[in-house]
N, C-alpha and C positions, 0 to 999 in steps of 0.2 A: 225509706221514707216514714214520715212521723205522721200518725194519725191523733188529732185531737179528739177526746171524748168528750160528749156533752156530759158526762158524769163529772162532778167535781173531785178535785183531789185535795181541797181544803179539808182540813181535820175539822175547824172551826164550825163550816157550813154543813158537813157531815153529820157532827154531834147537834149543834145549834139550830142551824136551818137558815141562819144568816149569814150574810157574807162577812168576811174578816177585811179590815182595812187593807190587806195585800190581796184579795181576791181578784184573779184576772191576769197577776203579773207574770205568772209562766205563759200564758196565752199571748201576753203582750211581747213577751221577749221573743217568742217565737216569731211573730209578725215582724218584728224590727229586725231579726236574723233575716228574714226573706226581703227585707226593705219595704213591706207594706206599712208605711207611717201611719196612715190615717187609722187602719186595724189597731196598730201598737198602741196608739194614742186612745182608741175608743176602748180597749181594754184595761188599761189602767193608764191615766195620765203621766203618772211620775216616773214611767219605764224609763225614762231619758236620763235619770238621777242613777241608775244601777250602776252604770260603768263606770262614773266618778267617785262614787261611794265603794264600789269594788276595788277601784285603783288605792283609794286612801286605805281600805283594810289590807289591800296587798301588801303596800310600802309603808304601814305604818313605824315602822323603826327607822326609816329615813327621816333625816331632821326636819323637812319643810311638811311632811307628812304626818309626821308624829305630834306635831302642834295641830294640826287640824283634828288628829284621831283624839287627842286629849282635850280637846275644846268642849265643854259640857253644851255652850250656848248652841254651837254647830248640831249635836246631836239633839239636844230640845225642838230647837228649829225643826228638823228633819221630821222628828216625832209629830211635833204641832201639824207642821204640812202633811203627812200622809193621815192624821186622824181629821184634820179640816177637809180634805179630800174625800175620805171616807164619807164623812157627813153630807158633802155636796152631792158625792154619787147615790148614797142613799136616799136623799130627797127628789133628785131627778130621776133615778132608775129603779128603785126598789117598790115592790116586788117583782116586777113583771120582767126586766129587761136583763138580759144576761151581759155580764158575769154577777150581777147585783140581784138576782132572780132568789125568790125565796124556795129552798130545798123542803118539799112536803114530804119526802121520805127519810127526814132526819128523826135521829133517834129523839132528840126535844120534843119535835113536833108530835110524834108517836105517843110519846109519854104524855105530854099535854091534853092530846085528844082522849086518851083513855081515861084521864081524871075525871073529864067533864062531860063523859057519854051518859 
């Protein structure tokens, strides 16, 4: 049985307190595997791109996949999409709704608070 903790596994969130563009992806994949599509989409809307991108990475040495793998525009588009979704999620969900919640026990937040006491 897999138990999903409320503690974040995201190193970025642990250090800086704010979620990274990929935050929620592990929980999203978990929910996708158990066919809870609504929760999968909630935790990270780009979860449905993981399988196609994984296939491209897995078969990157094959002719058709290699052309996609080497296409810079494809990767720039995916990066822009990831960052765009991150911005929208930050606007709509930060700092209260998980997985885009603020980590008040983060190292960065503790240092910031100690500087301004």
